[in-house]
C-alpha positions in Angstrom: 25.9 47.8 3.2 23.5 51.4 3.2 25.1 52.4 6.6 28.6 52.1 4.5 26.6 54.0 1.5 25.7 56.7 3.5 28.8 57.2 6.1 30.7 57.9 2.9 28.8 60.2 1.4 28.7 62.2 4.6 32.7 62.4 4.3 32.7 63.8 0.8 30.0 66.5 2.3 32.5 67.6 5.3 35.7 66.9 2.6 34.2 69.3 0.4 32.9 71.6 3.0 36.7 71.7 4.4 38.4 72.3 1.2 35.3 75.3 0.2 36.7 77.0 3.5 40.1 76.8 3.1 39.3 78.1 -0.5 37.8 81.5 0.6 39.8 81.9 3.2 42.7 81.8 1.4 40.7 84.5 -1.4 40.5 86.5 1.2 36.8 86.7 2.0 37.1 86.1 5.5 40.1 88.5 5.9 39.7 91.9 7.7 41.3 95.2 6.3 45.1 95.2 6.2 46.8 96.6 9.3 48.3 100.0 8.9 51.0 98.1 10.9 51.7 95.9 8.0 55.2 97.0 6.4 54.9 97.1 2.7 57.7 94.1 2.1 55.0 91.6 3.5 52.0 93.4 2.1 53.9 92.7 -1.4 54.6 89.2 -0.6 51.4 88.7 0.5 50.0 91.0 -2.9 52.2 88.5 -4.8 51.4 85.0 -3.5 47.6 85.7 -4.2 48.1 86.9 -7.4 49.9 83.8 -8.2 46.9 81.8 -6.4 44.3 83.2 -8.3 45.9 82.9 -11.5 46.9 79.3 -10.6 43.0 78.2 -9.5 41.9 80.2 -12.5 43.8 78.2 -14.6 42.0 75.4 -12.9 44.8 73.7 -10.7 44.9 74.0 -7.0 47.7 74.2 -4.2 49.1 70.5 -3.7 47.6 69.9 -0.3 43.9 71.4 -1.3 44.7 69.2 -4.5 45.3 65.9 -2.3 42.2 65.9 -0.3 40.0 66.7 -3.5 41.5 63.4 -5.1 40.8 61.8 -1.5 37.0 62.4 -1.7 36.7 62.1 -4.9 37.9 58.8 -4.4 35.7 58.0 -1.2 32.6 59.1 -3.3 33.7 56.5 -6.3 33.9 53.9 -4.2 31.0 54.2 -2.5 28.8 54.7 -5.6 31.3 51.7 -6.8 29.5 49.8 -3.5 25.9 51.0 -4.1 25.8 49.9 -8.1 27.5 46.3 -7.1 24.6 46.1 -4.3 22.0 47.2 -7.3 23.0 44.7 -9.6 23.2 42.4 -7.4 19.5 42.2 -6.3 18.3 43.2 -10.1 20.5 39.6 -11.0 18.6 37.8 -8.2 15.3 39.2 -9.3 15.8 37.8 -12.3 16.5 34.4 -11.1 13.7 34.0 -8.8 11.3 35.0 -12.3 13.0 32.0 -13.8 12.3 29.3 -10.5 9.8 26.9 -10.7 6.4 27.8 -9.0 6.5 26.9 -4.9 10.2 27.7 -4.6 11.2 30.8 -2.5 14.9 32.5 -2.6 15.6 33.4 0.7 18.4 35.5 0.5 17.1 37.1 -2.6 14.3 38.3 -0.8 16.8 39.7 2.6 18.5 41.7 -0.6 15.5 43.2 -2.4 14.6 44.0 1.4 17.2 46.2 2.4 18.0 47.8 -1.4 14.2 49.3 -1.2 14.9 50.1 2.4 18.1 52.0 0.7 17.2 53.1 -2.7 18.3 56.0 -4.5 17.1 58.1 -7.3 19.0 58.2 -10.7 22.6 59.9 -10.6 22.7 59.0 -6.7 19.7 61.4 -5.5 17.8 60.1 -2.8 14.5 60.6 -2.3 14.3 62.1 1.3 10.5 61.0 1.6 10.5 57.3 0.4 11.5 55.9 3.8 7.4 57.4 4.8 6.1 56.2 1.8 5.4 52.1 1.6 3.7 52.4 -1.8 7.5 54.0 -3.1 8.3 51.2 -4.7 4.9 49.7 -5.7 3.9 49.8 -9.3 0.7 51.8 -9.7 -2.0 51.1 -12.5 -2.2 54.2 -14.7 -5.6 55.6 -15.1 -5.2 54.8 -18.8 -4.8 51.6 -17.8 -7.6 51.2 -16.2 -10.0 52.9 -18.6 -8.6 50.8 -21.3 -10.1 48.0 -19.0 -13.6 49.5 -18.5 -13.8 50.2 -22.6 -12.9 46.7 -23.4 -15.2 45.4 -21.0 -18.4 47.6 -21.9 -17.5 46.5 -25.6 -17.6 43.0 -24.9 -21.0 43.1 -23.4 -23.8 41.1 -25.1 -26.4 43.2 -25.9 -29.3 41.9 -27.7 -30.5 42.5 -31.5 -34.6 42.5 -31.4 -35.9 41.2 -33.9 -38.7 39.4 -35.9 -39.9 37.0 -38.1 -43.1 35.8 -39.5 -44.0 33.9 -36.0 -41.9 35.9 -33.6 -39.8 38.2 -31.8 -37.2 37.9 -30.1 -33.9 38.9 -28.6 -30.9 37.5 -30.6 -27.6 37.6 -28.4 -24.2 36.2 -29.3 -25.1 32.5 -28.1 -28.7 32.3 -27.8 -32.4 33.5 -28.0 -35.0 34.3 -26.1 -38.8 34.2 -27.9 -40.3 37.5 -26.7 -43.6 37.3 -28.3 -45.8 35.0 -30.8 -47.2 36.4 -33.5 -48.8 33.9 -35.4 -51.6 31.8 -35.5 -51.6 28.5 -35.9 -53.6 25.8 -33.8 -50.5 23.2 -33.1 -47.1 24.8 -32.8 -43.4 23.4 -32.7 -40.9 26.0 -31.3 -37.9 25.7 -33.4 -35.0 24.5 -31.5 -32.5 27.3 -33.1 -33.6 30.7 -34.8 -30.5 32.0 -37.2 -28.1 29.7 -35.9 -28.6 30.5 -32.1 -30.5 27.9 -29.9 -33.9 29.0 -28.1 -33.0 29.0 -24.6 -35.7 31.2 -23.0 -39.7 31.8 -23.7 -40.2 35.6 -22.2 -42.7 36.4 -19.6 -46.2 36.4 -21.4 -44.9 35.3 -24.5 -47.6 33.1 -25.9 -50.3 35.1 -23.3 -54.1 35.0 -24.3 -53.1 33.3 -27.8 -56.7 32.6 -29.8 -55.7 29.7 -31.5 -53.2 27.8 -29.7 -54.6 24.0 -28.9 -51.2 22.0 -29.1 -47.5 22.9 -28.1 -44.5 21.9 -28.5 -41.0 23.0 -26.9 -37.6 21.5 -28.0 -35.3 20.9 -25.3 -32.9 23.6 -25.9 -35.2 25.5 -23.7 -34.2 26.0 -20.0 -36.5 29.0 -18.6 -40.2 30.0 -19.3 -41.1 33.8 -17.7 -43.7 34.5 -15.8 -47.7 34.3 -17.3 -46.1 32.6 -20.6 -49.1 30.7 -21.6 -51.3 32.7 -19.3 -54.9 32.7 -20.7 -54.8 30.3 -23.5 -58.0 29.6 -24.0 -57.8 26.3 -26.3 -54.9 24.9 -25.3 -54.9 21.5 -24.1 -51.9 19.8 -25.0 -47.9 20.8 -24.1 -44.6 19.2 -24.5 -42.1 20.8 -22.0 -38.6 20.8 -22.7 -36.6 18.4 -21.2 -33.9 20.4 -20.4 -36.3 22.9 -18.5 -34.9 24.2 -15.1 -37.3 27.1 -14.1 -40.9 28.1 -14.7 -42.0 31.6 -14.0 -45.7 32.3 -11.9 -48.9 32.1 -13.3 -47.0 30.2 -16.2 -50.3 28.6 -17.5 -52.8 30.0 -15.6 -56.2 30.1 -16.5 -55.5 27.5 -19.1 -59.0 26.1 -18.9 -58.8 23.2 -21.1 -55.5 22.4 -20.8 -55.4 18.6 -20.0 -52.5 17.1 -19.0 -48.7 17.8 -18.2 -45.7 16.5 -17.3 -42.8 18.7 -15.6 -39.6 17.3 -16.5 -36.4 16.5 -13.8 -34.5 19.4 -13.0 -37.3 22.1 -12.5 -36.9 22.9 -8.2 -40.3 24.8 -7.7 -43.7 25.2 -8.7 -44.2 29.1 -8.9 -47.0 31.3 -7.6 -50.5 30.5 -9.5 -49.0 28.3 -12.1 -51.3 25.8 -13.2 -54.3 28.1 -11.2 -58.0 27.6 -12.3 -56.8 24.9 -14.7 -60.2 23.7 -14.2 -60.4 20.5 -17.2 -56.7 19.4 -16.0 -56.8 15.5 -15.4 -53.3 14.0 -15.5 -49.7 16.2 -13.9 -46.6 14.6 -13.4 -44.1 16.3 -10.4 -40.8 15.1 -10.7 -39.0 14.4 -7.5 -36.7 17.9 -7.1 -39.8 19.7 -7.0 -39.1 21.5 -3.4 -41.6 24.2 -2.9 -45.0 24.5 -4.9 -46.1 28.4 -4.7 -49.2 29.9 -3.5 -52.3 28.5 -5.7 -49.8 26.7 -8.1 -53.0 24.4 -8.7 -56.1 26.5 -7.2 -59.0 25.0 -8.2 -58.0 22.1 -10.6 -60.9 20.0 -9.4 -60.5 17.3 -12.0 -56.6 16.9 -11.2 -55.2 13.5 -10.3 -52.4 13.2 -8.1 -51.7 10.4 -5.5 -48.7 11.6 -4.5 -46.2 14.7 -3.8 -42.3 14.8 -4.5 -39.9 13.3 -2.5 -37.5 16.5 -2.0 -40.6 19.0 -1.2 -40.8 20.8 1.7 -42.8 24.1 1.5 -46.9 23.9 0.2 -47.6 27.1 0.6 -51.0 28.9 0.9 -53.9 27.2 -1.2 -51.7 25.3 -3.4 -53.7 22.6 -3.5 -57.1 24.3 -2.7 -60.6 22.6 -4.3 -58.4 19.8 -5.8 -61.4 17.4 -5.5 -59.5 14.2 -6.9 -56.0 14.3 -5.6 -56.2 11.1 -3.3 -52.6 11.5 -1.2 -51.3 8.5 0.8 -47.7 9.2 0.5 -45.9 12.4 2.3 -42.6 13.2 1.6 -40.5 12.7 5.0 -38.5 15.9 4.8 -41.4 18.4 4.3 -41.9 21.3 6.8 -44.5 23.4 6.3 -48.4 23.3 4.9 -49.4 26.7 4.5 -53.3 27.7 5.0 -55.7 25.9 3.6 -53.2 24.1 1.3 -55.4 21.3 1.3 -58.5 22.7 1.8 -61.5 20.8 0.5 -59.8 18.1 -0.7 -62.5 15.5 -0.5 -60.2 12.4 -2.1 -57.8 12.3 0.7 -57.6 9.3 3.0 -54.0 9.2 4.4 -52.6 12.5 5.8 -48.7 11.7 7.4 -46.8 14.9 8.4 -43.1 13.8 9.3 -40.5 14.9 12.2 -39.1 17.4 9.8 -42.6 19.6 10.4 -42.0 23.0 11.7 -45.6 24.7 10.5 -48.8 23.9 9.7 -51.1 26.8 9.0 -54.8 27.3 9.5 -57.1 25.5 7.7 -54.5 23.4 6.0 -57.1 20.2 5.4 -60.3 21.6 6.2 -63.1 19.7 5.8 -60.9 16.9 3.7 -63.6 14.6 5.0 -61.8 11.1 3.0 -59.1 11.5 5.6 -59.2 8.1 8.1 -55.9 7.8 9.0 -54.4 11.0 10.8 -50.6 10.6 11.9 -48.2 13.3 13.6 -44.8 12.6 14.2 -42.6 14.4 16.7 -41.8 17.9 15.7 -44.2 19.9 15.1 -45.4 22.0 17.9 -48.4 23.6 17.4 -52.0 22.5 15.4 -53.4 26.1 14.0 -57.0 26.8 14.0 -59.2 25.1 11.7 -56.6 22.9 10.8 -58.6 19.9 10.5 -61.8 21.2 11.4 -64.9 19.2 9.6 -62.9 16.4 9.1 -65.1 14.2 9.4 -63.4 10.8 8.4 -60.8 10.9 11.2 -62.3 8.2 13.8 -58.7 8.5 16.5 -56.0 11.0 17.3 -52.8 10.3 19.2 -50.6 13.8 19.2 -46.7 13.6 19.8 -45.2 15.2 22.9 -43.8 18.1 20.9 -47.0 19.8 20.5 -47.7 22.5 22.9 -50.6 24.0 21.8 -53.9 23.1 20.0 -55.4 26.4 18.6 -59.2 27.3 17.9 -61.9 24.9 16.4 -58.9 23.0 15.1 -61.0 19.5 14.8 -64.5 21.3 15.3 -66.7 18.8 13.4 -64.9 16.0 13.7 -67.9 13.9 13.9 -65.8 10.5 14.0 -63.3 10.9 16.5 -63.9 9.2 19.3 -60.3 8.5 20.8 -58.2 11.4 22.0 -54.5 11.0 23.5 -53.5 14.7 24.7 -49.3 14.5 26.4 -48.4 16.2 29.4 -46.3 18.9 27.6 -49.6 20.7 25.2 -49.9 23.6 27.8 -52.6 25.7 25.3 -56.3 24.1 24.3 -57.8 27.2 21.8 -61.9 27.6 22.3 -64.4 25.1 20.8 -60.7 23.0 19.2 -62.6 19.7 19.8 -66.4 20.9 19.3 -69.5 18.3 18.0 -66.9 15.5 18.7 -68.4 12.4 20.0 -65.2 10.8 22.5 -66.4 10.9 26.0 -62.8 11.0 27.8 -59.6 12.5 27.8 -56.6 13.6 29.7 -54.9 16.9 29.9 -51.7 18.1 32.0 -53.3 20.7 35.1 -51.6 23.1 34.5 -53.0 23.0 31.0 -55.0 26.6 29.5 -58.0 25.7 28.1 -61.6 27.5 27.1 -64.9 26.1 28.4 -66.1 25.3 24.9 -62.6 23.5 24.0 -64.2 20.2 24.4 -67.6 18.8 23.8 -68.3 17.7 27.4 -66.8 19.4 30.7 -63.8 18.4 32.4 -63.3 17.7 36.2 -60.1 16.4 38.4 -60.4 13.0 36.4 -59.3 14.4 33.5 -56.2 15.7 34.8 -52.8 14.0 34.7 
């Protein structure tokens, strides 16, 4: 169809060119000066004929042969335009039908027609855009800058900017659908935090919101609270009891840091992490309940909670960070999570009440002094998976009597079991290729076997090795 259209247009253009040439020739534009030899009769005839032609053209009439060419050209052009308009009408009709189709159905003929029309499209009144074939975005509707500006203004206008307000007890931020308590300004000894303020639920306790309170002894938190910010209750010297929200999901670092009088805490299901120094130096805390959802316990989370009692760790726990339970003298752990992966430096140092340590096959890292001076440990089980025992990891664990390393152990660090004065039997696998200095100093065992290729120091064992000690 496109070829037909352009062919007709080209024909019309040629026809008009011929007509113009004939007209100019007839009007004498191409004639040279009349030859002197022309007779007067011929000159008069030509002059009369020219005069008649000029008068005829002036009146809007052309000779019959020229008029016939014009009519044919106009007819061809009209035919071409009619064909094009009919094709355009079919394309538009197909597009309308396509929009009415159920989703998932396609119109192959409509798609084909649209493609053909786009490739040969014209402007209004038949004017052709000569650059349209090189411009792939020619027929794509481009969003106007004004529309983008309107969208940006609309987004900006809908942003939830809080209003900072104050009442008799709190400074808070009021949002469209919730409230964040920023600061407690009251002086009560027993406080029930409201579940709503100005009709909006209280969902967050902001950073340091209740920190260093000199009056609070007991706090009850509504179940609407989902997040407690960093240091929210830090340094509340008189705080003894607190009931957390059942809807709580997140607790910030240092949330109860240095609450020395805090006696008990029950963390609800849904909380997945105990942050850094969350209960640091809560020296009077006796009872803590940790849900199975806890995945990580941060650095110094329960540092120096010397009175805290705990018999098992959360079942989903994977990471215990540096000094997490440092000098928690009374935690009598005897069950260990099956997915535990990391125990950080000094994580259980001086936890005298731990009686059994069972490291699962998921273990990937045991940092130095992890169980340093845990004198209550009598049973130590290490499943295959862990590759190294860091320096002083079990040093001064005076209750361990026997030890069998799994085949996965490649290295044993310096003083790893130094001072384990009850260790009478040790089995080291052939895969172990490095044993550090003083690894077993002051241990009472008399026999051991190691790989002949294993690297060790003269002080690694409590006695000098001979050929009889090699595999």
